C-alpha positions as CSV (number, residue, x, y, z in Angstrom):
1,M,146.8,47.5,22.8
2,N,148.7,45.2,25.1
3,I,151.2,47.1,27.3
4,N,152.9,45.1,30.0
5,S,155.7,47.5,31.1
6,L,156.3,51.2,31.5
7,K,159.1,53.6,32.0
8,L,158.9,56.5,34.5
9,I,161.1,59.3,33.1
10,Y,161.5,62.3,35.2
11,F,163.5,65.4,36.3
12,S,162.6,65.8,39.9
13,P,165.0,67.8,42.1
14,T,162.8,67.9,45.2
15,G,161.0,64.6,44.6
16,T,157.5,65.9,44.0
17,T,157.3,65.1,40.3
18,R,158.6,61.6,41.0
19,R,155.9,61.0,43.6
20,V,153.2,62.0,41.2
21,L,154.5,59.8,38.5
22,E,154.7,56.8,40.8
23,A,151.1,57.3,41.8
24,I,150.0,57.4,38.2
25,A,152.0,54.3,37.5
26,Q,150.2,52.5,40.4
27,G,146.9,53.4,38.8
28,T,147.8,51.8,35.6
29,R,148.2,48.4,37.3
30,I,151.3,47.7,35.2
31,N,153.7,45.8,37.4
32,E,156.9,46.1,35.4
33,V,158.2,49.6,36.1
34,V,161.6,51.0,35.2
35,H,162.7,54.4,36.6
36,I,164.7,56.7,34.4
37,D,165.9,59.5,36.7
38,L,167.2,62.5,34.7
39,T,167.8,64.6,37.8
40,P,171.4,63.8,38.8
41,P,174.3,65.6,36.9
42,A,175.4,62.3,35.4
43,A,172.1,62.3,33.4
44,K,173.6,65.0,31.2
45,A,175.9,62.4,29.7
46,M,173.2,59.7,29.5
47,K,172.9,58.0,26.1
48,S,169.5,57.9,24.4
49,V,166.7,56.2,26.2
50,D,164.9,53.9,23.8
51,M,161.4,52.5,24.1
52,N,160.2,49.1,23.1
53,N,156.5,48.4,23.2
54,E,156.2,50.2,26.6
55,L,154.2,53.1,28.1
56,A,156.2,56.1,29.0
57,I,155.2,58.5,31.8
58,I,157.3,61.6,31.4
59,G,157.3,64.3,34.0
60,A,159.0,67.6,34.9
61,P,158.5,70.5,37.2
62,V,157.4,74.0,36.1
63,Y,159.7,76.9,36.5
64,S,158.0,80.3,35.7
65,G,155.6,78.7,33.3
66,R,158.2,76.7,31.3
67,L,160.2,73.6,31.6
68,P,163.6,74.0,33.4
69,A,166.4,74.3,30.8
70,A,168.2,71.4,32.5
71,A,165.2,69.2,32.2
72,F,164.6,70.1,28.6
73,S,168.2,69.3,27.5
74,R,168.1,65.9,29.2
75,L,164.7,65.0,27.9
76,R,165.9,65.5,24.4
77,N,167.9,62.3,24.7
78,L,164.6,60.3,24.6
79,R,163.7,58.1,21.6
80,G,160.1,57.1,21.6
81,H,159.9,55.0,18.4
82,G,156.1,55.5,18.3
83,A,155.5,54.5,22.0
84,P,152.5,56.0,23.9
85,A,153.4,58.6,26.4
86,V,151.7,60.3,29.4
87,I,152.9,63.9,29.8
88,V,152.9,65.4,33.3
89,V,154.1,68.7,34.7
90,V,154.1,69.6,38.4
91,Y,153.8,73.3,39.5
92,G,153.8,75.2,42.8
93,N,150.1,76.2,42.9
94,R,150.6,79.4,40.7
95,A,150.2,78.4,37.0
96,Y,151.8,76.0,34.5
97,E,151.3,78.3,31.5
98,D,153.2,76.8,28.5
99,A,155.0,74.0,30.3
100,L,152.6,71.2,29.5
101,L,152.5,72.2,25.8
102,E,156.2,72.5,25.7
103,L,156.7,69.0,27.2
104,S,154.0,67.5,24.8
105,D,155.8,69.1,21.8
106,L,159.1,67.8,23.0
107,S,157.8,64.3,23.4
108,V,156.4,64.4,19.8
109,V,159.7,65.5,18.4
110,A,161.3,62.6,20.4
111,G,159.0,60.1,18.6
112,F,156.4,59.5,21.3
113,I,152.6,59.6,20.8
114,P,151.0,61.5,23.7
115,V,147.9,59.8,24.8
116,A,147.2,61.7,28.0
117,A,148.5,64.7,30.0
118,G,148.2,66.2,33.4
119,A,149.2,69.2,35.5
120,F,149.6,68.4,39.2
121,I,150.5,70.5,42.2
122,G,153.7,70.1,44.3
123,E,155.1,72.2,47.1
124,H,156.8,75.2,45.7
125,S,160.6,75.3,45.7
126,Y,160.5,78.5,47.7
127,S,158.0,77.3,50.3
128,N,159.1,77.1,53.9
129,K,157.5,77.3,57.3
130,S,157.3,81.1,57.4
131,R,156.2,81.3,53.7
132,P,154.2,78.2,52.9
133,I,153.3,77.8,49.3
134,A,151.3,74.6,48.6
135,P,153.0,72.9,51.6
136,G,153.0,69.1,51.7
137,R,151.7,68.7,48.2
138,P,151.2,66.3,46.5
139,D,149.1,65.2,49.4
140,V,146.9,62.2,49.9
141,E,144.1,63.6,47.7
142,D,146.5,64.6,44.9
143,L,148.0,61.1,44.9
144,R,144.5,59.6,44.8
145,K,143.6,61.6,41.8
146,A,146.9,60.6,40.2
147,K,146.1,57.0,40.6
148,E,142.6,57.5,39.1
149,F,144.3,59.3,36.2
150,G,146.6,56.3,35.7
151,N,143.6,54.0,35.7
152,A,141.9,56.0,33.1
153,V,145.0,56.1,30.9
154,Y,145.3,52.3,31.1
155,D,141.7,51.9,30.1
156,K,142.2,54.2,27.1
157,I,145.3,52.5,25.7
158,R,143.9,49.1,26.3
159,D,141.1,49.8,23.9
160,V,143.3,51.3,21.2
161,Q,144.3,49.3,18.2
162,E,146.5,51.8,16.3
163,L,148.0,54.7,18.2
164,Q,148.7,56.6,14.9
165,K,145.0,56.8,14.2
166,M,144.1,58.5,17.5
167,P,143.1,62.1,17.5
168,A,146.0,64.3,18.5
169,L,146.0,65.2,22.2
170,R,145.3,68.8,22.9
171,V,146.7,70.6,25.9
172,P,146.7,74.2,27.1
173,G,149.5,76.5,26.3
174,N,150.7,79.0,23.8
175,F,153.3,78.9,21.0
176,P,155.7,80.7,20.8
177,Y,156.2,79.7,24.5
178,K,156.5,82.2,27.2
179,E,159.9,83.9,27.0
180,L,162.4,82.6,29.5
181,G,163.7,85.3,31.8
182,G,163.8,86.0,35.5
183,L,166.5,86.2,38.0
184,S,170.0,84.8,37.6
185,D,173.2,84.4,39.6
186,I,171.2,83.7,42.8
187,S,171.6,80.6,44.9
188,P,170.9,79.4,48.4
189,V,173.6,80.1,51.0
190,T,175.0,78.1,53.8
191,Q,174.8,79.1,57.5
192,E,178.2,77.8,58.5
193,A,177.3,77.6,62.2
194,L,174.7,74.9,61.4
195,C,176.6,73.1,58.6
196,V,178.2,69.7,59.5
197,K,179.8,69.2,56.1
198,C,177.7,66.1,55.4
199,E,177.7,66.9,51.6
200,T,174.0,66.1,51.3
201,C,173.5,69.4,49.5
202,A,176.1,68.5,46.9
203,S,174.7,65.1,46.4
204,V,171.2,66.3,45.6
205,C,172.1,69.2,43.4
206,P,171.0,68.4,39.8
207,G,173.5,70.9,38.3
208,A,176.6,69.9,40.4
209,A,176.7,73.5,41.5
210,I,177.8,72.8,45.0
211,S,181.2,71.6,46.4
212,V,182.0,71.0,50.0
213,K,185.6,71.7,51.2
214,D,186.4,73.8,54.3
215,T,183.3,75.7,53.4
216,V,180.3,75.0,51.2
217,I,180.8,76.7,47.8
218,T,177.9,77.3,45.4
219,D,178.3,78.3,41.8
220,S,175.3,80.7,41.5
221,G,175.7,80.8,37.7
222,V,175.0,77.0,37.5
223,C,172.4,76.9,40.3
224,I,168.8,76.4,38.9
225,R,167.2,77.5,42.2
226,C,165.3,74.2,42.6
227,C,166.1,74.4,46.4
228,A,166.7,70.6,46.6
229,C,169.7,71.5,48.8
230,V,167.5,73.6,51.1
231,K,164.8,71.0,51.5
232,N,167.2,68.1,52.0
233,C,169.7,69.7,54.4
234,P,169.4,67.7,57.7
235,T,170.5,70.6,59.9
236,G,168.6,73.4,58.1
237,A,171.9,75.1,57.2
238,R,170.9,75.9,53.6
239,A,168.6,78.8,53.0
240,M,167.4,81.0,50.2
241,E,168.1,84.4,51.7
242,D,168.2,86.7,48.6
243,T,165.9,89.6,49.1
244,R,164.3,89.3,45.7
245,I,163.5,85.6,46.1
246,R,162.1,86.3,49.5
247,Q,159.8,89.0,48.1
248,I,158.6,86.6,45.3
249,A,157.9,84.0,47.9
250,E,156.0,86.4,50.1
251,Q,153.8,87.5,47.1
252,L,153.2,83.8,46.1
253,T,152.2,83.0,49.7
254,I,149.5,85.7,49.5
255,K,148.4,85.4,45.8
256,C,148.5,81.6,45.5
257,S,147.0,80.6,48.8
258,E,143.8,79.2,47.2
259,R,144.2,75.5,46.6
260,K,144.4,74.5,42.9
261,E,143.5,71.0,41.8
262,P,145.1,68.7,39.3
263,E,144.0,69.1,35.7
264,T,144.1,66.1,33.3
265,Y,143.6,65.6,29.6
266,I,142.8,62.3,28.1
């Protein structure tokens, strides 16, 4: 099968998923690469993304073992038209549970044919200097493995004559998927003494939950707790101070300290 171009399609509030997908793309040795970034709020109104004799690499982060609802709704606008797809989830060194299966199923409904899948590790959204959870990941070794995975994907599809005759790709996960739940109406807060009103937090928020006027206002009902605002604030003015979130982060720091490695399916 001759594939000369690919689309990187991702929801990546803190940039970790995007970095993994870019490394996989490098491994495929395909030079024509188009980015479809589903992270900004404007992506909610994006018209369908259609494929045309291309490889798609589709990625999203894992939130409590599932795809983020915001990512799911935006990914539903894809139209695969029988194109091959690589399915990738990125999780914070705890577990990816049903997220990879959920993304694979979603891609099939959208008309893609999954040919490979992977679960990679990225720094957890709640990680910080005092509570490090997979800090700095994906690191050099993760990205090396992502490139190797991309190389293996390219070799696989190069030798395929008819995608429809390939055995169905099997990935871990359970159906029905893990029930969505968890905390709501929680969001990072702004330490006004440190805030310079640069509006970086508002610009990186995938849900448009932040507005900057005389003070920084966050709609906690819209916030998805991705912590993009926290990690991108140039003065450290944004922080997740809710006691419940801090307790979760402290538990993850202890229970998820052992390094997990990427898992791939091809």
